[in-house]
ROSE-4610 file (N, C-alpha, C; in Angstrom, 1 decimal, always signed):
// ROSE-4610
residu = [M/M/M/T/T/T/N/N/N/I/I/I/Q/Q/Q/V/V/V/L/L/L/S/S/S/L/L/L/V/V/V/L/L/L/D/D/D/G/G/G/S/S/S/K/K/K/Q/Q/Q/I/I/I/N/N/N/N/N/N/L/L/L/S/S/S/A/A/A/K/K/K/Q/Q/Q/A/A/A/A/A/A/V/V/V/L/L/L/A/A/A/Q/Q/Q/D/D/D/G/G/G/F/F/F/I/I/I/G/G/G/V/V/V/Q/Q/Q/N/N/N/G/G/G/K/K/K/F/F/F/G/G/G/V/V/V/T/T/T/P/P/P/K/K/K/G/G/G/Q/Q/Q/R/R/R/A/A/A/A/A/A/A/A/A/R/R/R/H/H/H/E/E/E/K/K/K/T/T/T/H/H/H/R/R/R/Q/Q/Q/A/A/A/F/F/F/V/V/V/N/N/N/G/G/G/Q/Q/Q/V/V/V/V/V/V/Q/Q/Q/A/A/A/L/L/L/A/A/A/E/E/E/L/L/L/P/P/P/V/V/V/G/G/G/K/K/K/P/P/P/F/F/F/R/R/R/H/H/H/R/R/R/G/G/G/L/L/L/W/W/W/L/L/L/R/R/R/M/M/M/G/G/G/Q/Q/Q/V/V/V/D/D/D/F/F/F/T/T/T/R/R/R/S/S/S/E/E/E/V/V/V/L/L/L/N/N/N/G/G/G/L/L/L/K/K/K/A/A/A/A/A/A/R/R/R/E/E/E/E/E/E/G/G/G/A/A/A/V/V/V/Q/Q/Q/S/S/S/L/L/L/K/K/K/L/L/L/S/S/S/N/N/N/N/N/N/N/N/N/F/F/F/Q/Q/Q/I/I/I/V/V/V/W/W/W/F/F/F/T/T/T/G/G/G/D/D/D/E/E/E/M/M/M/I/I/I/V/V/V/A/A/A/E/E/E/A/A/A/E/E/E/E/E/E/V/V/V/A/A/A/A/A/A/A/A/A/A/A/A/K/K/K]
num = [1/1/1/2/2/2/3/3/3/4/4/4/5/5/5/6/6/6/7/7/7/8/8/8/9/9/9/10/10/10/11/11/11/12/12/12/13/13/13/14/14/14/15/15/15/16/16/16/17/17/17/18/18/18/19/19/19/20/20/20/21/21/21/22/22/22/23/23/23/24/24/24/25/25/25/26/26/26/27/27/27/28/28/28/29/29/29/30/30/30/31/31/31/32/32/32/33/33/33/34/34/34/35/35/35/36/36/36/37/37/37/38/38/38/39/39/39/40/40/40/41/41/41/42/42/42/43/43/43/44/44/44/45/45/45/46/46/46/47/47/47/48/48/48/49/49/49/50/50/50/51/51/51/52/52/52/53/53/53/54/54/54/55/55/55/56/56/56/57/57/57/58/58/58/59/59/59/60/60/60/61/61/61/62/62/62/63/63/63/64/64/64/65/65/65/66/66/66/67/67/67/68/68/68/69/69/69/70/70/70/71/71/71/72/72/72/73/73/73/74/74/74/75/75/75/76/76/76/77/77/77/78/78/78/79/79/79/80/80/80/81/81/81/82/82/82/83/83/83/84/84/84/85/85/85/86/86/86/87/87/87/88/88/88/89/89/89/90/90/90/91/91/91/92/92/92/93/93/93/94/94/94/95/95/95/96/96/96/97/97/97/98/98/98/99/99/99/100/100/100/101/101/101/102/102/102/103/103/103/104/104/104/105/105/105/106/106/106/107/107/107/108/108/108/109/109/109/110/110/110/111/111/111/112/112/112/113/113/113/114/114/114/115/115/115/116/116/116/117/117/117/118/118/118/119/119/119/120/120/120/121/121/121/122/122/122/123/123/123/124/124/124/125/125/125/126/126/126/127/127/127/128/128/128/129/129/129/130/130/130/131/131/131/132/132/132/133/133/133/134/134/134/135/135/135/136/136/136/137/137/137/138/138/138/139/139/139/140/140/140/141/141/141/142/142/142/143/143/143/144/144/144/145/145/145]
x = [+190.0/+188.6/+188.2/+187.6/+187.2/+185.9/+185.6/+184.4/+183.2/+183.1/+181.9/+181.8/+182.8/+182.7/+182.2/+182.7/+182.2/+180.7/+180.3/+178.9/+178.1/+178.6/+177.8/+177.6/+178.6/+178.5/+177.4/+177.3/+176.3/+174.9/+174.8/+173.5/+173.0/+173.9/+173.5/+173.4/+173.7/+173.5/+174.7/+175.7/+176.9/+177.7/+177.5/+178.2/+177.2/+177.1/+176.2/+176.9/+176.1/+176.7/+177.4/+176.8/+177.4/+178.8/+179.1/+180.4/+181.5/+181.1/+182.1/+183.2/+184.4/+185.5/+185.2/+185.8/+185.6/+186.0/+187.1/+187.6/+186.6/+186.1/+185.2/+183.9/+183.4/+182.1/+182.4/+183.5/+183.8/+183.9/+184.6/+184.7/+183.4/+182.6/+181.3/+180.4/+180.4/+179.6/+180.1/+181.4/+181.9/+181.4/+181.4/+181.0/+179.5/+178.8/+177.3/+176.6/+177.3/+176.8/+176.0/+176.4/+175.6/+175.3/+174.3/+174.0/+172.7/+172.3/+171.1/+169.8/+168.9/+167.6/+166.5/+165.5/+164.4/+164.8/+165.9/+166.4/+167.2/+167.4/+168.2/+169.4/+170.4/+171.7/+171.5/+171.7/+171.6/+172.2/+171.9/+172.5/+171.5/+172.1/+171.4/+171.0/+170.0/+169.7/+171.0/+171.8/+173.1/+173.9/+174.0/+174.7/+174.1/+172.8/+172.2/+172.4/+172.4/+172.7/+174.1/+175.0/+176.4/+176.7/+176.0/+176.2/+175.6/+174.4/+173.8/+174.7/+175.3/+176.3/+177.5/+178.0/+179.1/+178.7/+177.6/+177.1/+176.9/+176.3/+176.1/+177.4/+178.5/+179.8/+180.4/+180.3/+180.8/+180.1/+178.8/+177.9/+178.3/+178.5/+178.9/+180.3/+181.2/+182.5/+182.4/+181.5/+181.2/+180.6/+179.6/+179.0/+180.0/+180.9/+181.9/+182.7/+183.1/+183.8/+183.0/+181.7/+180.8/+180.6/+180.6/+180.4/+181.7/+182.9/+184.1/+184.1/+183.7/+183.6/+182.7/+181.5/+180.5/+181.1/+181.8/+182.4/+183.4/+184.1/+185.1/+184.5/+183.2/+182.5/+181.9/+181.9/+181.3/+182.4/+181.9/+182.8/+183.4/+184.6/+185.3/+184.7/+184.4/+183.9/+182.4/+181.7/+180.3/+179.5/+178.7/+178.0/+176.9/+176.6/+175.5/+174.9/+173.7/+173.1/+173.2/+173.3/+173.5/+172.4/+171.2/+170.0/+170.3/+170.9/+171.2/+172.2/+173.2/+174.2/+173.5/+172.6/+171.9/+171.1/+170.4/+169.6/+170.4/+171.6/+172.5/+173.1/+173.4/+174.0/+173.0/+171.7/+170.7/+170.0/+168.9/+168.0/+167.6/+167.5/+167.1/+168.2/+169.4/+170.6/+171.1/+171.0/+171.6/+170.5/+170.7/+169.8/+170.3/+169.5/+169.9/+171.0/+170.7/+171.7/+173.0/+173.0/+174.3/+175.1/+174.4/+175.1/+175.6/+174.8/+175.2/+176.4/+176.4/+177.5/+178.8/+178.6/+179.7/+180.3/+179.4/+179.9/+180.7/+180.2/+180.9/+182.3/+182.4/+183.6/+184.6/+184.0/+184.8/+185.3/+184.5/+184.9/+186.1/+186.1/+187.2/+188.5/+188.3/+189.5/+190.0/+189.1/+189.5/+189.1/+188.2/+187.8/+186.6/+186.0/+184.8/+184.7/+184.1/+183.9/+182.4/+182.0/+180.6/+180.6/+179.5/+179.3/+177.9/+177.7/+176.4/+176.0/+175.0/+174.7/+173.8/+173.2/+172.4/+172.2/+171.5/+171.3/+170.4/+169.8/+168.9/+169.7/+169.5/+170.3/+170.0/+168.9/+168.6/+169.4/+170.2/+171.0/+172.4/+172.7/+174.1/+174.4/+175.4/+175.9/+177.2/+177.5/+178.8/+179.5/+180.8/+181.5/+182.9/+183.4/+184.7/+185.7/+187.0/+188.0/+188.2/+189.0/+189.4/+188.4/+187.8/+187.0/+185.6/+184.6/+183.3/+182.9/+182.1/+181.6/+180.4/+180.6/+179.7/+178.3/+178.3/+177.0/+176.1/+176.7/+175.9/+175.5/+176.2/+175.8/+174.5/+174.4/+173.2/+172.0/+172.2/+171.2/+170.7/+171.6/+171.3/+170.5/+170.9/+170.2/+168.8/+168.7/+167.3/+166.4/+166.9/+166.1/+165.6/+166.2/+165.8/+164.6/+164.4/+163.3/+162.0]
y = [+125.8/+125.7/+127.1/+127.2/+128.5/+129.0/+130.3/+130.9/+130.2/+130.0/+129.3/+127.9/+127.2/+125.8/+125.9/+126.8/+126.9/+127.3/+128.2/+128.6/+127.4/+126.6/+125.4/+124.4/+124.3/+123.4/+123.9/+125.2/+125.8/+125.6/+125.8/+125.6/+124.2/+123.2/+121.8/+121.2/+122.0/+121.6/+120.8/+120.7/+120.0/+120.8/+122.1/+123.0/+124.0/+124.3/+125.3/+126.6/+127.7/+129.0/+129.3/+128.8/+129.0/+128.4/+127.4/+126.7/+127.3/+128.3/+129.0/+129.6/+129.6/+130.4/+131.9/+132.7/+134.1/+134.7/+134.2/+134.6/+134.2/+133.0/+132.5/+133.4/+133.6/+134.4/+135.8/+136.4/+137.8/+137.9/+137.0/+137.1/+136.8/+135.9/+135.6/+136.8/+137.5/+138.6/+139.8/+140.0/+141.1/+140.9/+139.7/+139.4/+139.5/+139.6/+139.7/+138.3/+137.2/+135.9/+135.5/+136.0/+135.7/+137.1/+137.1/+138.3/+138.1/+139.2/+139.1/+139.4/+138.5/+138.7/+138.3/+139.2/+139.0/+138.6/+139.2/+139.0/+137.7/+136.9/+135.7/+135.8/+135.1/+135.1/+134.0/+134.2/+133.2/+133.6/+132.7/+132.9/+133.9/+134.9/+135.9/+135.4/+136.1/+135.7/+135.7/+136.7/+136.8/+135.6/+135.1/+133.9/+132.6/+132.6/+131.4/+131.5/+132.6/+132.7/+132.3/+132.8/+132.5/+131.0/+130.3/+128.9/+128.2/+128.6/+128.0/+128.1/+129.3/+129.5/+128.5/+128.4/+127.5/+126.1/+125.7/+124.3/+124.1/+125.1/+125.0/+124.8/+125.6/+125.5/+124.1/+123.6/+122.2/+121.2/+121.3/+120.4/+120.4/+121.6/+121.7/+121.1/+121.2/+120.6/+119.1/+118.5/+117.1/+116.7/+117.4/+117.1/+117.2/+118.2/+118.3/+117.1/+116.5/+115.2/+114.1/+114.0/+113.0/+113.1/+114.4/+114.6/+114.1/+114.4/+114.0/+112.4/+111.8/+110.3/+109.8/+110.4/+110.0/+110.3/+111.4/+111.6/+110.6/+110.0/+109.0/+107.8/+107.5/+106.3/+106.5/+107.7/+108.0/+107.8/+107.3/+107.2/+108.5/+108.5/+109.7/+110.2/+111.5/+112.0/+111.9/+111.1/+110.9/+112.0/+112.7/+113.9/+113.4/+114.2/+114.0/+115.3/+115.3/+116.5/+116.4/+117.5/+117.5/+116.9/+116.9/+116.2/+114.7/+114.2/+112.7/+112.3/+113.2/+112.9/+113.0/+114.0/+114.2/+112.9/+112.4/+111.2/+110.0/+109.9/+108.8/+108.9/+110.1/+110.2/+110.0/+110.2/+110.0/+111.3/+111.4/+112.6/+113.0/+112.0/+112.2/+112.7/+112.2/+112.6/+114.0/+114.5/+115.7/+116.6/+117.9/+118.8/+119.0/+119.4/+119.7/+120.8/+121.8/+122.9/+122.5/+121.6/+121.2/+120.4/+119.6/+118.8/+119.7/+120.7/+121.7/+122.5/+122.9/+123.7/+122.8/+121.5/+120.5/+120.4/+120.3/+120.2/+121.5/+122.7/+123.9/+123.9/+123.4/+123.3/+122.3/+121.2/+120.2/+120.8/+121.7/+122.3/+123.2/+124.0/+124.9/+124.1/+122.9/+122.0/+121.3/+121.3/+120.7/+119.2/+118.7/+117.4/+117.1/+118.2/+118.1/+119.4/+119.3/+120.4/+120.5/+121.7/+121.9/+122.6/+122.4/+123.0/+123.4/+124.7/+125.2/+125.1/+124.2/+124.0/+125.0/+125.9/+127.0/+128.0/+129.1/+130.1/+129.7/+128.5/+128.0/+127.4/+127.7/+127.2/+125.7/+125.2/+123.7/+122.9/+123.6/+122.9/+122.8/+122.8/+122.6/+121.2/+120.7/+119.3/+119.3/+118.3/+118.1/+116.9/+116.9/+115.7/+115.7/+114.5/+114.3/+114.1/+114.4/+114.2/+115.5/+115.4/+116.6/+116.8/+115.7/+115.8/+115.1/+115.7/+115.2/+114.4/+113.4/+112.7/+113.5/+114.2/+115.2/+114.5/+113.4/+112.8/+112.5/+112.1/+111.8/+113.1/+114.2/+115.5/+115.9/+115.7/+116.1/+115.3/+114.0/+113.2/+113.6/+114.0/+114.5/+115.8/+116.7/+118.0/+117.7/+116.8/+116.5/+115.9/+115.1/+114.5/+115.6/+116.7/+117.8/+118.6/+118.5/+119.3/+118.7]
z = [+169.0/+168.5/+168.1/+166.9/+166.5/+167.2/+167.0/+167.7/+167.1/+165.9/+165.3/+165.8/+165.9/+166.5/+167.9/+168.7/+170.1/+170.0/+169.2/+169.0/+168.6/+167.7/+167.3/+168.4/+169.3/+170.4/+171.4/+171.5/+172.4/+171.8/+170.5/+169.8/+169.8/+169.7/+169.7/+171.1/+172.1/+173.5/+174.1/+173.3/+173.8/+174.9/+174.8/+175.8/+176.3/+177.5/+178.1/+178.1/+177.9/+177.9/+179.2/+180.3/+181.6/+181.7/+180.9/+181.0/+180.0/+179.3/+178.4/+179.2/+178.7/+179.4/+179.3/+180.1/+180.0/+178.7/+178.2/+176.9/+175.7/+175.8/+174.7/+174.8/+176.0/+176.1/+175.7/+176.0/+175.6/+174.1/+173.5/+172.0/+171.3/+171.8/+171.1/+171.4/+172.5/+172.8/+171.9/+171.8/+170.9/+169.5/+169.0/+167.7/+167.5/+168.6/+168.6/+168.5/+168.7/+168.6/+169.9/+171.0/+172.2/+172.9/+173.7/+174.4/+175.3/+175.9/+176.7/+175.9/+175.9/+175.2/+176.2/+176.3/+177.2/+178.6/+179.1/+180.4/+180.6/+179.5/+179.6/+178.7/+179.1/+178.3/+177.3/+176.0/+175.0/+173.7/+172.7/+171.3/+170.6/+170.0/+169.3/+167.9/+167.2/+165.8/+164.9/+165.1/+164.4/+164.6/+165.8/+166.1/+165.4/+165.4/+164.8/+163.3/+162.6/+161.2/+160.9/+161.8/+161.6/+161.7/+162.6/+162.8/+161.6/+161.1/+159.9/+158.7/+158.5/+157.4/+157.5/+158.7/+159.0/+158.6/+159.1/+158.8/+157.3/+156.6/+155.2/+154.4/+154.9/+154.2/+154.4/+155.6/+155.9/+155.1/+155.0/+154.2/+152.8/+152.2/+150.8/+150.6/+151.5/+151.3/+151.3/+152.1/+152.1/+150.7/+150.3/+149.0/+147.8/+147.9/+146.8/+146.7/+147.9/+147.8/+147.3/+147.6/+147.1/+145.5/+145.1/+143.6/+142.9/+143.4/+142.8/+142.7/+143.8/+143.8/+142.7/+142.6/+141.6/+140.2/+140.0/+138.7/+138.3/+139.3/+139.0/+138.4/+138.7/+138.2/+136.8/+136.3/+135.0/+133.9/+132.7/+131.6/+131.1/+130.7/+130.2/+128.9/+128.8/+127.6/+127.4/+128.1/+127.9/+128.6/+127.8/+128.4/+129.4/+130.4/+131.3/+131.8/+132.2/+132.8/+134.3/+134.9/+136.4/+137.1/+136.6/+137.3/+137.3/+136.2/+136.2/+137.2/+137.4/+138.5/+139.9/+140.0/+141.3/+141.6/+140.7/+140.9/+141.2/+140.5/+140.7/+142.1/+142.6/+143.9/+145.0/+144.8/+145.8/+146.0/+145.4/+145.4/+146.9/+147.7/+149.1/+149.9/+149.6/+150.4/+150.2/+148.9/+148.6/+147.8/+147.9/+147.2/+145.8/+144.9/+143.5/+143.5/+144.3/+144.4/+144.9/+145.9/+146.5/+145.4/+144.6/+143.6/+142.5/+142.1/+141.1/+141.6/+142.8/+143.3/+143.4/+143.7/+143.7/+142.3/+141.3/+139.9/+139.6/+140.0/+139.7/+140.4/+141.6/+142.3/+141.6/+141.1/+140.4/+139.1/+138.5/+137.2/+137.5/+138.6/+138.9/+139.2/+139.7/+139.9/+138.7/+137.6/+136.4/+136.3/+137.2/+137.2/+136.2/+135.8/+134.9/+134.1/+133.0/+132.1/+131.8/+131.4/+131.0/+129.6/+128.9/+127.6/+127.5/+127.2/+127.0/+125.5/+125.2/+123.8/+123.1/+123.9/+123.4/+124.5/+124.2/+125.2/+126.3/+126.2/+127.3/+128.4/+129.6/+130.7/+130.9/+130.3/+130.5/+129.4/+128.6/+127.6/+127.9/+129.2/+129.7/+129.9/+129.3/+129.6/+130.2/+131.0/+131.7/+131.2/+131.3/+130.9/+131.6/+131.8/+132.4/+131.3/+131.6/+130.6/+129.8/+128.7/+127.9/+126.7/+126.2/+125.0/+125.3/+124.7/+124.9/+123.6/+123.7/+122.6/+122.1/+120.9/+120.4/+120.1/+119.5/+119.0/+120.3/+121.3/+122.5/+123.2/+123.0/+123.6/+122.9/+121.6/+120.8/+121.3/+121.6/+122.1/+123.5/+124.3/+125.6/+125.5/+124.6/+124.3/+123.8/+122.9/+122.3/+123.3/+124.3/+125.3/+126.3/+126.3/+127.3/+126.7/+125.4/+124.8/+125.0]
């Protein structure tokens, strides 16, 4: 079990700081994740930030998988905007940024491609496959105006 996983267990209440092994406590203290604050032994702000980063990383990995599944349902070559995919996946379940980062990760893996139609960041369209249907890309771009 990694230090961050142990720290997460302490933060969610599954494990008490008093029940940490000497090695776990020493390593977490050396990293600055736990320490004495206001006369009590507890998780430091640095430890809370580290746990939040760890949680965010795991959440993004989950979202990346969901994005790949959603992309598999789209027709090959048909352009779409990332907001459309976000709405399709469930606006309540995922944030816009998480879906956009998932699309960027899928682009790095080669599952999707993007095309910037102008210097405007709102003119970026995404498509699966090797070639995009150009006429539909122009319609998507016109709808954004």
